[in-house]
Z-matrix of the N, CA and C atoms (Angstrom, degrees):
N
C 1 1.462
C 2 1.552 1 108.12
N 3 1.332 2 109.27 1 145.67
C 4 1.458 3 116.23 2 -174.00
C 5 1.531 4 109.85 3 -75.91
N 6 1.342 5 118.09 4 145.52
C 7 1.427 6 120.08 5 174.88
C 8 1.524 7 114.51 6 -105.19
N 9 1.268 8 114.98 7 -23.69
C 10 1.540 9 122.25 8 179.16
C 11 1.469 10 109.05 9 -80.38
N 12 1.339 11 112.09 10 137.70
C 13 1.447 12 117.60 11 -176.38
C 14 1.599 13 113.89 12 -60.06
N 15 1.236 14 114.32 13 -41.35
C 16 1.515 15 119.13 14 -179.53
C 17 1.508 16 109.73 15 -64.65
N 18 1.391 17 118.10 16 -38.11
C 19 1.383 18 123.62 17 175.42
C 20 1.503 19 113.17 18 -60.94
N 21 1.319 20 116.28 19 -41.53
C 22 1.494 21 119.24 20 176.45
C 23 1.440 22 111.04 21 -65.26
N 24 1.344 23 118.66 22 -40.47
C 25 1.494 24 119.85 23 175.94
C 26 1.525 25 111.40 24 -61.69
N 27 1.329 26 118.00 25 -40.48
C 28 1.434 27 120.63 26 179.34
C 29 1.532 28 110.82 27 -60.87
N 30 1.346 29 115.58 28 -39.16
C 31 1.527 30 119.24 29 178.62
C 32 1.431 31 111.97 30 -60.42
N 33 1.385 32 119.86 31 -38.96
C 34 1.367 33 121.97 32 -178.79
C 35 1.494 34 111.93 33 -73.56
N 36 1.314 35 118.49 34 -33.13
C 37 1.467 36 125.53 35 176.67
C 38 1.551 37 109.12 36 -64.32
N 39 1.365 38 110.68 37 -46.20
C 40 1.525 39 113.62 38 -179.16
C 41 1.507 40 110.85 39 -61.92
N 42 1.331 41 114.56 40 -39.05
C 43 1.522 42 119.53 41 -179.97
C 44 1.539 43 111.96 42 -62.49
N 45 1.330 44 116.12 43 -38.70
C 46 1.437 45 119.08 44 178.84
C 47 1.585 46 110.37 45 -68.98
N 48 1.352 47 113.35 46 -45.85
C 49 1.529 48 115.75 47 178.20
C 50 1.453 49 112.45 48 -63.74
N 51 1.265 50 121.23 49 -35.22
C 52 1.391 51 128.30 50 179.48
C 53 1.593 52 109.80 51 -63.42
N 54 1.266 53 115.99 52 -47.03
C 55 1.419 54 122.63 53 177.84
C 56 1.471 55 111.51 54 -64.07
N 57 1.231 56 117.54 55 -41.71
C 58 1.490 57 123.17 56 178.61
C 59 1.488 58 108.23 57 -62.40
N 60 1.352 59 120.90 58 -49.09
C 61 1.386 60 125.46 59 -178.91
C 62 1.539 61 113.44 60 -61.40
N 63 1.415 62 115.11 61 -35.93
C 64 1.395 63 116.34 62 178.96
C 65 1.533 64 111.47 63 -70.15
N 66 1.374 65 115.11 64 -38.65
C 67 1.464 66 118.17 65 176.33
C 68 1.484 67 113.86 66 -60.52
N 69 1.320 68 115.55 67 -46.22
C 70 1.515 69 119.56 68 -179.44
C 71 1.477 70 109.31 69 -63.67
N 72 1.310 71 119.98 70 -46.68
C 73 1.468 72 124.03 71 178.70
C 74 1.559 73 112.07 72 -56.24
N 75 1.263 74 112.96 73 -49.93
C 76 1.519 75 119.00 74 179.84
C 77 1.487 76 110.31 75 -61.04
N 78 1.335 77 119.90 76 -41.43
C 79 1.450 78 127.27 77 177.06
C 80 1.567 79 107.90 78 -58.87
N 81 1.320 80 114.62 79 -52.54
C 82 1.434 81 117.68 80 179.26
C 83 1.490 82 115.92 81 -57.11
N 84 1.436 83 115.24 82 -40.71
C 85 1.460 84 120.93 83 174.85
C 86 1.466 85 110.48 84 -54.20
N 87 1.394 86 116.71 85 -52.30
C 88 1.438 87 122.38 86 179.77
C 89 1.459 88 112.76 87 -56.28
N 90 1.264 89 118.36 88 -49.00
C 91 1.481 90 122.33 89 175.96
C 92 1.458 91 115.85 90 -53.35
N 93 1.322 92 114.31 91 -47.25
C 94 1.480 93 121.56 92 177.13
C 95 1.426 94 112.72 93 -67.33
N 96 1.342 95 120.43 94 -39.63
C 97 1.469 96 119.45 95 174.47
C 98 1.513 97 114.63 96 -61.56
N 99 1.399 98 114.98 97 -36.50
C 100 1.453 99 119.65 98 176.89
C 101 1.545 100 110.47 99 -63.10
N 102 1.318 101 115.49 100 -41.86
C 103 1.470 102 121.08 101 177.53
C 104 1.473 103 112.04 102 -56.04
N 105 1.398 104 108.08 103 -53.78
C 106 1.619 105 114.40 104 -174.76
C 107 1.544 106 106.56 105 -62.45
N 108 1.293 107 121.86 106 -37.07
C 109 1.453 108 123.47 107 -177.97
C 110 1.477 109 111.00 108 -65.96
N 111 1.319 110 116.96 109 -39.19
C 112 1.535 111 121.22 110 -177.86
C 113 1.588 112 104.30 111 -72.35
N 114 1.245 113 122.09 112 -39.10
C 115 1.464 114 122.33 113 -178.31
C 116 1.521 115 106.51 114 -68.68
N 117 1.284 116 119.16 115 -41.46
C 118 1.437 117 123.68 116 177.73
C 119 1.578 118 113.12 117 -57.81
N 120 1.323 119 111.26 118 -42.51
C 121 1.497 120 119.38 119 -179.21
C 122 1.508 121 111.92 120 -77.62
N 123 1.395 122 115.97 121 -11.64
C 124 1.469 123 118.48 122 179.13
C 125 1.556 124 112.68 123 78.50
N 126 1.283 125 117.38 124 23.29
C 127 1.477 126 121.06 125 -176.46
C 128 1.601 127 105.29 126 -95.71
N 129 1.322 128 115.59 127 97.44
C 130 1.403 129 121.89 128 -172.68
C 131 1.585 130 112.28 129 -64.54
N 132 1.263 131 115.78 130 -47.81
C 133 1.535 132 117.32 131 -175.35
C 134 1.522 133 108.75 132 -65.10
N 135 1.416 134 117.80 133 -43.37
C 136 1.366 135 117.37 134 -177.24
C 137 1.553 136 114.10 135 -67.88
N 138 1.339 137 111.56 136 -35.84
C 139 1.521 138 121.99 137 174.69
C 140 1.548 139 108.64 138 -61.14
N 141 1.268 140 117.88 139 -44.88
C 142 1.454 141 116.97 140 -180.00
C 143 1.597 142 112.25 141 -65.47
N 144 1.338 143 110.82 142 -38.48
C 145 1.570 144 110.71 143 -176.92
C 146 1.549 145 104.73 144 -72.35
N 147 1.250 146 124.19 145 -31.15
C 148 1.471 147 124.98 146 -179.20
C 149 1.529 148 106.43 147 -75.80
N 150 1.282 149 117.55 148 -33.25
C 151 1.477 150 117.90 149 177.80
C 152 1.577 151 111.05 150 -64.50
N 153 1.273 152 114.72 151 -46.44
C 154 1.511 153 118.24 152 175.29
C 155 1.472 154 113.41 153 -58.16
N 156 1.357 155 115.81 154 -45.29
C 157 1.438 156 118.62 155 178.57
C 158 1.549 157 111.70 156 -62.24
N 159 1.329 158 114.32 157 -44.83
C 160 1.488 159 120.62 158 -178.44
C 161 1.505 160 110.08 159 -61.07
N 162 1.313 161 117.07 160 -42.17
C 163 1.485 162 118.77 161 176.06
C 164 1.398 163 112.36 162 -63.42
N 165 1.266 164 123.04 163 -40.59
C 166 1.451 165 128.15 164 178.01
C 167 1.436 166 111.33 165 -63.04
N 168 1.315 167 119.22 166 -50.17
C 169 1.482 168 122.00 167 -176.66
C 170 1.587 169 110.62 168 -67.25
N 171 1.342 170 117.30 169 -36.10
C 172 1.438 171 118.04 170 179.17
C 173 1.513 172 111.89 171 -67.08
N 174 1.327 173 113.50 172 -42.05
C 175 1.455 174 118.07 173 178.99
C 176 1.521 175 110.94 174 -64.31
N 177 1.328 176 117.17 175 -40.18
C 178 1.435 177 117.53 176 175.60
C 179 1.500 178 116.18 177 -64.22
N 180 1.356 179 112.46 178 -36.58
C 181 1.497 180 116.52 179 175.02
C 182 1.523 181 112.19 180 -61.68
N 183 1.443 182 111.49 181 -41.91
C 184 1.510 183 114.94 182 175.85
C 185 1.471 184 114.90 183 -62.85
N 186 1.330 185 117.18 184 -38.29
C 187 1.472 186 120.52 185 179.13
C 188 1.534 187 112.73 186 -65.52
N 189 1.378 188 113.75 187 -31.24
C 190 1.464 189 117.60 188 176.79
C 191 1.464 190 115.53 189 -82.33
N 192 1.330 191 112.55 190 -12.63
C 193 1.454 192 118.56 191 -179.48
C 194 1.496 193 116.87 192 85.69
N 195 1.340 194 116.38 193 14.90
C 196 1.363 195 124.65 194 178.12
C 197 1.567 196 108.88 195 -72.98
N 198 1.365 197 119.36 196 -44.35
C 199 1.480 198 121.78 197 169.85
C 200 1.557 199 104.53 198 -119.67
N 201 1.268 200 111.63 199 163.65
C 202 1.361 201 119.72 200 174.47
C 203 1.562 202 114.80 201 -68.06
N 204 1.308 203 124.68 202 144.06
C 205 1.463 204 122.86 203 -175.71
C 206 1.510 205 110.26 204 -68.71
N 207 1.309 206 118.85 205 -30.53
C 208 1.506 207 116.17 206 177.18
C 209 1.490 208 113.06 207 -73.65
N 210 1.410 209 116.44 208 -30.49
C 211 1.445 210 119.55 209 178.73
C 212 1.569 211 109.51 210 -72.15
N 213 1.301 212 114.91 211 -38.67
C 214 1.450 213 118.81 212 177.98
C 215 1.563 214 109.51 213 -63.37
N 216 1.372 215 116.48 214 -47.58
C 217 1.447 216 120.22 215 179.41
C 218 1.621 217 111.83 216 -59.66
N 219 1.279 218 111.87 217 -37.66
C 220 1.507 219 117.67 218 -177.69
C 221 1.495 220 107.10 219 -65.82
N 222 1.367 221 118.49 220 -46.66
C 223 1.461 222 119.84 221 -178.96
C 224 1.510 223 111.80 222 -65.16
N 225 1.313 224 116.39 223 -40.44
C 226 1.495 225 119.22 224 176.51
C 227 1.534 226 107.98 225 -58.54
N 228 1.336 227 117.83 226 -49.45
C 229 1.465 228 121.39 227 178.91
C 230 1.453 229 113.08 228 -54.50
N 231 1.331 230 118.26 229 -43.06
C 232 1.466 231 119.95 230 177.69
C 233 1.493 232 114.28 231 -68.99
N 234 1.318 233 119.27 232 -31.36
C 235 1.457 234 123.87 233 179.69
C 236 1.487 235 104.56 234 -68.64
N 237 1.352 236 120.40 235 -47.02
C 238 1.465 237 120.04 236 -179.73
C 239 1.433 238 114.33 237 -61.36
N 240 1.403 239 113.66 238 -38.30
C 241 1.510 240 119.85 239 -176.98
C 242 1.601 241 105.63 240 -65.53
N 243 1.279 242 117.22 241 -40.61
C 244 1.454 243 120.50 242 -176.44
C 245 1.541 244 110.33 243 -67.77
N 246 1.314 245 113.26 244 -43.50
C 247 1.548 246 120.94 245 177.04
C 248 1.555 247 107.44 246 -60.99
N 249 1.199 248 118.78 247 -43.86
C 250 1.575 249 121.63 248 -178.69
C 251 1.485 250 112.88 249 -65.87
N 252 1.339 251 113.84 250 -39.23
C 253 1.540 252 117.98 251 179.28
C 254 1.539 253 108.67 252 -72.01
N 255 1.218 254 115.95 253 -39.94
C 256 1.509 255 117.06 254 -177.37
C 257 1.546 256 115.25 255 -71.36
N 258 1.303 257 113.39 256 -33.68
C 259 1.475 258 120.16 257 -171.28
C 260 1.499 259 110.15 258 -119.14
N 261 1.233 260 121.08 259 33.67
C 262 1.464 261 123.97 260 -177.94
C 263 1.490 262 106.63 261 -68.63
N 264 1.338 263 118.71 262 136.06
C 265 1.411 264 122.78 263 -176.50
C 266 1.560 265 109.82 264 -108.53
C-alpha cells in the first residue's frame, strides 16, 4: 500500500481508468458479437446497422486510448471485409 499522498491519488486514478477500459472493452465485445450473429443469421440490414455501430464504438475506443488506433482500424477493416463477402450483390 502506498504511503505517499500522490501515490494514493494515482492508485485511485488507475482504478477509475481500469474500470472505464473494462466497460468499453466489454461493450465492444457485445457489439461485435451482435454483428457476427446477424451475419451468421444472414440478416443484411441488421448486420449493416451493427457494422456501423461497431465501427463507431471501435473508433471511439481508439480515440480514448482504450485500444490502439491501428488495432481498431484493423478490426473495422476485417468487419467490412466479412460483411462484403457475406452480402455481395
